[in-house]
C-alpha positions in Angstrom: -11.5 -68.6 0.6 -10.4 -67.0 3.9 -11.3 -63.6 2.5 -14.9 -64.7 1.8 -15.2 -66.1 5.4 -13.9 -62.8 6.8 -16.4 -60.8 4.6 -19.3 -63.0 5.7 -18.3 -62.6 9.4 -18.0 -58.8 9.0 -21.4 -58.5 7.2 -23.1 -60.5 10.0 -22.0 -57.9 12.5 -23.2 -55.0 10.3 -26.8 -55.5 11.3 -25.9 -55.0 15.0 -24.6 -51.5 14.2 -27.6 -50.5 12.0 -29.0 -48.2 14.7 -26.6 -45.3 15.2 -26.5 -43.0 18.2 -25.5 -39.4 18.1 -23.3 -37.7 20.6 -24.3 -34.0 19.9 -28.0 -33.8 20.9 -30.1 -30.6 20.9 -30.8 -31.3 24.6 -28.9 -32.2 27.7 -29.9 -35.1 30.0 -29.6 -33.9 33.6 -30.5 -37.1 35.5 -32.8 -40.1 35.4 -34.4 -42.5 37.8 -37.0 -45.3 37.9 -39.2 -47.0 40.4 -41.4 -50.0 40.3 -45.0 -49.3 41.3 -47.4 -52.0 42.4 -50.9 -52.3 43.7 -51.6 -53.7 47.1 -53.9 -56.6 46.0 -53.7 -59.4 43.5 -54.7 -58.4 40.0 -53.9 -54.7 40.6 -51.9 -52.6 38.2 -48.1 -52.8 38.3 -45.6 -50.6 36.3 -42.1 -49.3 36.0 -41.9 -45.6 35.8 -38.8 -44.0 34.2 -38.2 -40.3 34.6 -35.5 -38.6 32.5 -34.9 -35.0 33.4 -33.5 -32.9 30.5 -32.9 -29.3 29.4 -33.3 -27.9 25.9 -33.3 -24.5 24.2 -36.1 -25.6 21.8 -38.9 -28.2 22.0 -37.8 -31.7 21.1 -40.0 -34.2 19.3 -39.3 -37.3 21.5 -40.8 -40.5 20.1 -40.0 -43.6 22.1 -38.1 -44.8 25.2 -36.3 -48.2 25.2 -35.7 -49.5 28.7 -35.2 -52.9 30.3 -36.3 -54.7 27.1 -39.5 -52.7 26.9 -40.6 -49.9 24.5 -43.1 -47.2 25.2 -44.1 -43.7 23.9 -42.1 -40.8 25.3 -44.3 -38.3 27.1 -42.8 -34.9 27.9 -44.1 -33.4 31.2 -43.2 -30.5 33.3 -43.5 -30.2 37.1 -41.9 -27.6 39.5 -40.1 -25.9 36.6 -38.4 -29.2 35.6 -39.0 -30.8 32.2 -38.7 -34.5 31.9 -39.6 -37.5 29.8 -42.0 -39.8 31.5 -41.9 -43.4 30.3 -44.4 -45.8 32.0 -44.1 -49.5 31.4 -46.9 -51.7 32.4 -45.5 -54.8 34.1 -48.7 -56.5 35.3 -49.8 -59.4 33.1 -53.1 -60.4 34.6 -55.2 -58.6 32.0 -52.9 -59.3 29.1 -54.4 -62.8 28.8 -57.7 -62.3 27.1 -60.3 -65.0 27.0 -60.9 -66.2 23.4 -63.8 -68.2 22.1 -63.0 -71.3 20.1 -66.1 -72.8 18.4 -67.0 -75.0 15.5 -69.1 -72.1 14.2 -66.7 -69.3 13.2 -69.5 -66.7 13.7 -69.2 -67.3 17.4 -65.5 -66.3 17.3 -66.2 -62.8 16.0 -65.3 -61.1 19.3 -61.8 -62.5 19.3 -59.0 -60.0 18.5 -55.7 -61.1 17.0 -52.5 -60.5 19.0 -50.8 -57.3 18.0 -47.3 -57.8 16.9 -44.7 -56.3 19.3 -41.8 -54.3 18.2 -38.4 -56.0 18.4 -36.1 -54.5 21.0 -33.2 -53.2 18.9 -30.6 -52.4 21.7 -28.3 -54.3 24.1 -28.5 -52.2 27.2 -27.6 -52.6 30.9 -30.4 -52.6 33.5 -29.6 -49.0 34.3 -29.5 -47.7 30.7 -32.1 -46.5 28.3 -32.3 -45.2 24.7 -34.5 -42.3 23.7 -35.5 -41.7 20.1 -36.4 -38.2 18.8 -37.1 -36.8 15.3 -35.6 -33.8 13.6 -37.2 -33.2 10.2 -37.5 -36.7 8.6 -34.6 -38.3 10.5 -34.7 -40.3 13.7 -31.9 -40.0 16.2 -31.1 -41.9 19.4 -29.7 -40.7 22.7 -28.3 -43.1 25.3 -29.2 -42.5 29.0 -26.7 -44.0 31.4 -26.5 -44.4 35.2 -30.2 -44.4 35.8 -30.8 -44.6 39.5 -33.3 -47.1 40.9 -35.5 -45.7 43.6 -37.5 -47.7 46.1 -40.6 -49.6 45.1 -43.9 -47.8 45.6 -46.7 -49.8 47.0 -50.2 -48.5 46.3 -53.1 -49.3 48.5 
């Protein structure tokens, strides 16, 4: 009976390890930083911008960046001979709340759009850590980015 209990306990932790990270990536992470950007007036756009500098011999097919319980598409950019992954996370919520029409006549509700399901955040990360997914062939790999430096908040006018 104890053996069954131990097996159930072990299997319950198996899901936590279902996303595997690799240690030998085809790129090297040089450094990373993030800053919060906010507009100067109520209702303006706010975001968190994460920049991950890396070097690679060949192009990498980066997919997503997971940071501070948010997920976004990885965008590779180059500036001043430095290549980096730019991940911009919208943090303002004013325009996320859409007005919907509730009416006895369903035809008057045609303009309503259903909520899009959000992807579940699959990692337990510290505030200064991120995961980057990339694809080689048909397989997805994950790289952990540690010691991300927080820069000063940028206030836009």
